[in-house]
N, C-alpha and C positions, 0 to 999 in steps of 0.2 A: 900659763906659767913661760916665764924664760928662762933660758939659760946662758943668757949674757949677765955676768956678774956686774955691769956696768949700768944697767937700766934700774931705773928709778923705784920700780915695783919689785915686790918679794917673787923669788922664783918657787916657795911655796905659802901657801896662806895658814898653813897649819903651826908651823915652825919657824923661828927665827935660825937664818944661817949667821951665827955670830961672826962669822969669818969674812962676811962681804959686808963693807961699809954701806953701801946703799939701801942695803937692807935695816941697818940699826938707824939710818937717818930716817926712813920711810916709817919704820914702829915707832918713833920717838914722837914723831908727828902724829900719827893715827892715835897712840895712846895718850898723847899732849903731858908726856913727862919728859926729864932731862936725860940726857946720856947716862948720868950716874945713877940714876932712880931705876932706867930700865935695865942696867947692868947688875945692880943690886937684886931686882925682882928675877933676873935670869938666874942669878946665883943663888936663890931661895929656891925656886919651882923648877928651874929649868927653861928650854925656850918654847915649850908650846905655846900658842897664843891662847889658848882658852884658858889654860893654867895662870898665864901671867894676866889674863882681863880680870879673873879671879882675885889674883893677890892684890892686883893692883885698884880694884871697888870698880872697874869700869864694866857697866852692863853686858851678858853675855847673851847675844843675838842668836834665837832656833835652838836653846836648849832649857831645859825645866830645872 
């Protein structure tokens, strides 16, 4: 976990910090979605990565 908001990796892999541009760029790439689609998903289900994966139809590793 990094405290530097300019680093390309997320500060927290459980939640997206929507105030950090690098995180939005990282997660759009990881999820393979546009910025608009990610924003819509966050508005619908919040910033938790697991919730976003489910909403976007991305398999969630390590859960039942």
